[in-house]
C-alpha positions in Angstrom: 74.4 111.1 92.2 75.7 107.7 93.1 76.2 107.0 89.4 78.2 110.2 89.0 80.4 109.2 91.8 81.0 105.7 90.3 81.6 107.2 86.9 84.1 109.7 88.4 85.9 107.1 90.2 86.2 104.8 87.2 87.3 107.7 85.0 90.0 108.8 87.5 91.3 105.2 87.8 91.4 104.8 84.1 93.3 108.0 83.8 95.7 106.9 86.5 96.2 103.6 84.9 97.0 105.2 81.6 99.4 107.6 83.4 101.3 104.7 85.1 101.4 102.8 81.9 103.1 105.6 80.0 105.5 106.2 82.8 106.4 102.5 83.1 107.0 102.4 79.3 109.2 105.4 79.3 111.0 104.3 82.5 111.7 100.8 81.1 113.2 102.3 77.9 115.4 104.5 79.9 116.4 101.7 82.3 117.4 99.3 79.4 119.3 102.0 77.4 121.1 103.5 80.3 121.9 100.7 82.6 121.5 97.4 80.8 123.5 98.2 77.5 126.2 100.1 79.4 128.5 98.5 82.0 126.3 95.4 81.6 128.0 93.0 84.0 128.5 95.1 87.0 125.1 97.0 86.6 123.2 93.6 86.3 125.0 92.4 89.5 123.9 95.6 91.3 120.4 95.3 90.0 120.1 91.7 91.0 121.4 92.5 94.5 118.9 95.3 94.9 116.0 93.1 93.8 117.1 90.3 96.2 117.2 92.7 99.1 113.7 94.1 98.3 112.5 90.5 98.0 113.9 89.4 101.4 112.7 92.5 103.1 109.3 92.0 101.7 109.2 88.4 102.7 110.3 89.3 106.3 107.5 91.9 106.6 104.9 89.5 105.2 105.9 86.7 107.6 105.3 88.8 110.6 101.8 88.6 112.0 99.5 91.7 111.9 96.8 90.9 114.4 98.9 92.4 117.3 99.0 96.1 117.9 102.3 95.7 119.8 104.0 93.7 117.1 102.7 96.1 114.4 104.1 99.1 116.4 107.4 97.3 116.8 107.7 96.5 113.1 106.9 100.1 112.2 109.4 101.5 114.7 112.1 99.2 113.4 111.5 100.3 109.8 111.5 104.0 110.9 114.7 103.5 112.9 116.4 101.7 110.0 115.5 104.5 107.6 116.7 107.1 110.1 120.1 105.3 110.5 120.5 105.1 106.6 119.5 108.8 106.3 122.1 110.0 108.8 124.7 107.9 107.0 123.7 109.5 103.8 124.4 112.9 105.4 127.9 111.8 106.2 128.8 110.9 102.7 127.5 114.0 100.9 128.8 117.6 100.7 127.3 120.2 103.1 127.3 123.1 100.8 123.9 124.4 99.7 123.2 125.1 96.0 120.6 126.4 93.6 117.3 127.3 95.3 118.4 125.6 98.5 121.3 127.9 98.8 119.1 130.9 98.4 117.0 129.8 101.3 119.8 128.8 103.6 122.2 131.7 103.1 119.5 134.4 102.8 117.9 133.2 106.0 121.1 134.0 107.9 121.5 137.4 106.4 117.8 138.2 106.8 118.1 137.6 110.6 120.8 140.3 110.5 118.4 142.7 108.9 119.7 142.4 105.4 116.9 142.7 102.8 116.0 139.5 100.8 116.5 141.4 97.5 118.0 144.7 96.2 116.1 145.0 92.8 112.8 143.8 91.5 114.7 141.3 89.3 116.3 139.4 92.2 115.2 135.9 93.2 112.9 136.7 96.2 111.3 139.7 94.3 110.3 137.5 91.3 109.4 134.5 93.4 108.1 136.3 96.6 105.9 133.2 97.4 109.2 131.4 98.4 109.3 133.7 101.5 106.9 131.3 103.2 109.6 128.5 103.4 112.2 131.2 104.2 110.3 131.9 107.6 110.7 128.2 108.4 114.4 128.2 107.6 114.9 131.4 109.6 113.3 129.8 112.6 115.6 126.8 112.3 118.6 129.1 112.1 117.4 131.2 115.0 117.0 128.3 117.3 119.9 126.0 116.2 122.3 128.4 114.6 124.1 128.3 111.3 125.2 124.8 111.2 123.5 123.1 108.3 123.2 119.8 110.2 120.3 121.2 112.1 118.4 121.8 108.9 119.4 118.3 107.7 118.2 116.6 110.8 114.9 118.6 110.6 114.5 117.2 107.1 115.1 113.6 108.3 112.5 114.1 111.1 110.0 115.3 108.5 110.8 112.4 106.2 110.2 110.0 109.1 106.8 111.7 109.7 106.1 111.3 106.0 106.7 107.5 106.3 104.4 107.5 109.3 101.7 109.3 107.4 102.1 106.9 104.5 101.6 104.1 106.8 98.5 105.7 108.5 96.9 106.7 105.2 97.5 103.4 103.5 96.0 101.5 106.4 93.0 103.8 106.5 92.4 103.6 102.7 93.2 99.9 102.1 92.5 98.5 105.5 95.5 96.2 105.5 98.6 96.5 107.6 100.6 94.4 105.1 100.0 96.9 102.3 100.9 99.8 104.8 104.2 98.0 105.5 105.1 97.5 101.9 104.2 101.2 101.1 106.7 102.3 103.8 109.2 99.8 102.6 109.1 101.1 98.9 109.3 104.7 100.0 112.1 104.2 102.5 114.5 102.5 100.1 113.9 105.0 97.4 117.1 107.1 97.5 115.7 109.3 94.7 113.1 110.4 97.2 115.1 111.1 100.4 118.5 112.1 98.9 117.8 115.9 99.3 117.7 115.7 103.1 121.1 117.2 102.9 119.7 120.5 101.3 117.4 123.2 102.6 114.5 121.8 100.6 110.9 122.8 101.0 109.5 119.7 99.3 109.5 117.4 102.3 107.8 119.8 104.8 105.3 120.6 102.1 104.7 117.0 101.3 104.1 116.1 104.9 101.6 118.9 105.4 99.7 117.9 102.3 99.4 114.4 103.4 98.2 115.4 106.9 95.6 117.8 105.3 94.2 115.0 103.0 94.1 112.6 105.9 92.1 115.0 107.9 89.6 115.4 105.0 88.9 111.6 105.1 87.6 112.0 108.7 84.7 114.1 107.2 83.9 116.2 110.3 83.6 120.0 110.7 86.6 120.2 112.9 88.7 117.9 110.7 87.9 120.0 107.5 88.8 123.2 109.5 92.1 121.7 110.5 92.7 120.4 107.0 92.2 123.8 105.6 94.8 125.3 108.0 97.3 122.5 107.3 96.9 122.5 103.6 97.2 126.3 103.4 100.4 125.9 105.5 101.7 123.4 103.1 100.8 125.9 100.2 102.7 128.6 102.0 105.7 126.3 102.2 105.6 124.8 98.8 103.8 126.5 95.8 102.4 123.2 94.5 99.6 123.8 96.9 97.1 125.0 94.3 97.1 121.5 92.7 96.5 119.7 95.9 93.7 122.2 96.8 91.9 121.8 93.5 92.1 118.1 93.8 90.6 118.2 97.3 87.8 120.6 96.2 87.0 118.3 93.2 86.9 115.3 95.5 84.7 117.2 98.0 82.3 118.2 95.3 81.9 114.7 93.9 81.8 112.7 97.1 80.5 115.0 99.8 77.4 116.3 97.8 75.5 113.0 97.7 72.5 114.9 98.8 71.9 118.5 98.5 72.0 119.2 102.2 73.2 122.5 103.6 75.8 120.9 106.0 77.6 119.3 103.0 77.9 122.8 101.3 79.0 124.3 104.7 81.8 121.8 105.2 83.2 122.5 101.7 82.9 126.2 102.3 84.5 126.0 105.7 87.5 124.1 104.1 87.9 126.6 101.2 87.5 129.7 103.3 90.0 128.5 105.9 92.6 128.0 103.2 92.2 131.4 101.6 92.0 133.3 105.0 95.3 131.6 106.1 96.9 132.4 102.8 95.8 135.9 102.6 96.6 136.6 106.2 100.1 135.1 106.0 100.8 137.0 102.8 99.7 140.3 104.5 101.9 139.5 107.6 104.9 138.8 105.4 104.4 142.1 103.6 103.7 144.1 106.8 106.6 142.6 108.7 109.0 143.9 106.0 110.4 140.5 105.2 109.2 140.9 101.7 107.1 143.8 100.4 105.5 141.6 97.8 104.0 139.2 100.3 103.7 135.7 99.0 102.8 136.6 95.4 104.3 135.5 92.1 105.7 138.3 90.0 107.2 136.1 87.3 104.3 133.9 86.3 105.5 133.7 82.7 108.9 132.2 83.4 107.6 128.7 84.3 105.6 128.5 81.0 108.6 129.8 78.9 110.8 127.2 80.5 108.1 124.5 80.3 107.5 125.2 76.5 111.2 125.4 75.6 111.5 122.4 73.2 115.3 122.7 73.1 115.7 122.0 76.9 112.8 119.4 76.9 110.8 121.8 79.1 113.5 121.8 81.8 115.4 124.7 83.3 117.9 126.3 80.9 120.6 128.6 82.2 121.1 130.2 78.7 117.4 131.0 78.4 117.3 132.3 82.0 120.2 134.6 81.2 118.6 135.9 78.0 115.3 136.6 79.8 117.1 138.6 82.6 119.4 140.7 80.4 118.0 143.9 81.9 117.9 144.8 85.6 114.4 146.1 85.1 111.7 143.5 85.8 109.2 145.5 83.6 111.4 145.3 80.6 112.2 141.6 81.1 108.4 140.8 81.3 107.8 142.4 78.0 110.6 140.3 76.5 109.2 137.2 78.2 105.9 137.7 76.5 107.5 137.9 73.1 109.6 134.8 73.7 106.4 132.9 75.0 104.4 133.7 72.0 107.3 132.7 69.6 107.6 129.4 71.4 103.9 128.6 71.0 104.1 129.5 67.3 107.1 127.2 66.7 105.4 124.3 68.5 102.3 124.7 66.4 104.1 125.1 63.1 106.6 122.2 63.7 104.0 120.0 65.3 106.2 119.4 68.3 103.7 119.4 71.1 103.3 115.6 71.5 107.1 115.0 71.5 107.6 117.8 74.0 105.0 116.3 76.3 106.5 112.8 76.1 109.9 114.2 76.8 108.7 116.1 79.8 106.9 113.1 81.2 110.0 111.1 80.8 112.2 113.6 82.6 109.7 114.3 85.3 108.5 110.9 86.2 110.4 108.1 84.4 114.1 108.9 85.0 116.4 109.7 87.9 114.9 112.5 90.1 118.2 114.4 90.0 118.1 114.6 93.7 121.4 112.9 94.0 122.9 115.4 91.5 121.7 118.3 93.7 123.6 116.9 96.6 126.9 117.2 94.7 127.7 113.7 95.6 130.0 113.5 92.4 132.2 116.3 93.7 133.7 114.2 96.5 133.5 110.7 95.1 134.7 108.8 92.1 132.8 108.7 88.9 132.1 104.9 89.2 130.8 105.3 92.8 128.6 108.2 91.7 127.2 105.9 88.9 126.4 103.1 91.3 124.7 105.4 93.7 122.7 107.0 90.9 121.7 103.5 89.7 120.6 102.6 93.2 118.6 105.8 93.3 116.9 105.0 90.0 116.1 101.4 91.0 114.2 102.8 94.1 112.1 104.9 91.7 111.8 102.1 89.2 110.4 99.7 91.8 107.7 102.2 92.8 106.9 102.7 89.0 106.6 99.0 88.4 104.4 98.2 91.4 102.4 101.3 91.1 101.4 100.2 87.5 100.3 96.8 89.0 98.6 98.6 91.8 96.7 101.0 89.5 95.3 97.9 87.8 94.4 96.3 91.1 92.5 99.4 92.2 89.7 98.5 89.8 89.0 95.4 91.9 88.6 97.3 95.2 85.0 97.9 96.2 85.3 101.3 97.9 87.9 103.4 96.0 86.6 106.8 97.0 89.3 107.4 99.6 92.2 106.7 97.3 90.6 109.0 94.7 91.3 111.9 97.0 95.0 111.1 96.8 95.1 110.3 93.0 93.5 113.5 91.9 96.4 115.8 93.1 98.9 113.5 91.3 97.0 113.6 88.1 96.4 117.3 88.4 100.1 117.9 88.9 101.0 115.7 86.0 98.7 117.7 83.7 100.0 121.1 84.9 103.6 120.0 84.4 102.9 119.4 80.7 103.0 123.2 80.1 105.4 124.5 82.9 109.0 123.9 83.7 109.9 120.3 84.9 112.7 118.9 87.0 113.0 115.3 88.1 112.9 116.3 91.7 109.5 118.0 91.4 107.8 114.6 91.8 109.2 114.2 95.3 106.0 115.5 96.9 103.9 112.8 95.2 106.1 109.8 95.6 104.5 108.9 99.0 101.1 108.7 97.3 102.4 106.6 94.4 104.2 104.4 96.9 100.9 103.6 98.6 99.5 102.3 95.3 102.8 100.5 94.7 102.3 98.8 98.0 99.0 97.5 96.7 100.8 96.2 93.6 103.7 94.6 95.6 101.2 92.9 97.9 99.3 91.5 95.1 102.4 90.1 93.4 103.3 88.5 96.8 99.8 87.0 97.2 100.1 85.5 93.6 103.6 84.0 94.2 103.3 82.9 97.8 100.4 81.2 99.5 101.4 80.9 103.1 99.9 78.2 105.3 97.9 79.2 108.3 100.1 79.1 111.4 101.0 81.6 114.2 104.2 82.8 112.5 102.6 83.9 109.3 100.3 86.8 108.5 96.7 86.8 109.5 93.8 88.7 108.2 93.7 91.8 110.3 91.2 94.5 111.2 92.6 98.0 110.6 93.2 98.7 114.2 94.3 102.3 113.5 90.7 102.9 112.3 89.7 102.4 115.9 91.3 105.7 116.8 88.1 107.3 115.4 85.0 105.9 117.1 81.5 106.3 115.8 80.5 106.2 112.1 82.9 105.1 109.6 84.5 108.3 108.2 85.5 106.3 105.1 81.9 106.1 103.9 81.1 109.4 102.3 
């Protein structure tokens, strides 16, 4: 069984290293062609300034000792407050209008509270994508408590983002046992504008991401109570954000590999408890949504083919196409449209087979999802109230945040091979790889990666720290970093929950 675990860990790390290598190659190509060969002088100045800022920020964090709980808490608080201030300033410079899916959530929540149905035909948004009703409940609660001022929703997003940064810190410290890596993980995530830009919109990705991180963190504790709570939290994230199945399957795969060292009944019971809790919460919530009258379809997906049709559309590189969407919704009848969708999907598969376009489609989809701008800034409509040049600068800064994570996650993915006990990080890598595989055949958007950026940032923190250690060898004195014991691990006394 130990060999199976070792082989599984190595195989996962190899797959992740291949993944980060592909993303780095595609991202570098995009970076050079988009920002180096165009507006070269001004762009290079911005790029250099950004890297100098990151270098100085990194050096400052590394020069602060880590053997004091008080000092560590102050440093973390400072980083979170700095991020909060920057996020609030970001809200000040972007439009407040809600668009796309975000507009559907925000404006329908207000009308739903007045008794207006979420949809009027089986071809409307909340009829086809009834599973989105889960996040709708959250938005309705925000509106009910704070009113219709979008600022309340935006501030809720910022609070959630701060909590994500905190969970990134806690998880990184628990997995890698080094405060310095945790600090760098938070640093890389907090300066990534491509990640936090959508705080201005009623976006379900941040809350979903937070809940998934908490659920996986609870799994690491490896107790009956923690697995039960993890099931509740993960299913709640699943209700909020439909990427839940990928996280769930990653968690189950991890549990089967690392919890079943010995064929003991309690190991099976733990896994069953986790899985049953998830499905009971999901089924119960769907039934409640249905019986409450909010959505007679519950939390089901009544347009399962659309994601595949969009994802296999070679002309749009697997991304959303308004023309394709319009052609598939030519009729007001969902039944007739579904028949048409089946014909279109079969034709797409035939075309990809006959023209041998699968590989090129996959490469393009990986590029748009992982290696370019996340499009989060575009969804804020920043360009509608600012000049083209300022929009280009902000977009470049957003990409640089993502590019930094990509570079150092590649280095970090290599460094993982040198870590003795990698099983904890495997739990977080599996959902990332699962999501990357699923997205090869369904619709992609750059912003869809937002949920997984915190996890990749943790590994990027390992990469950045390894670069720092290679370039700087600090002398031993009270002002410099010291080897630390992971004091946050002391929150859980008794047996080490990291050892499965």
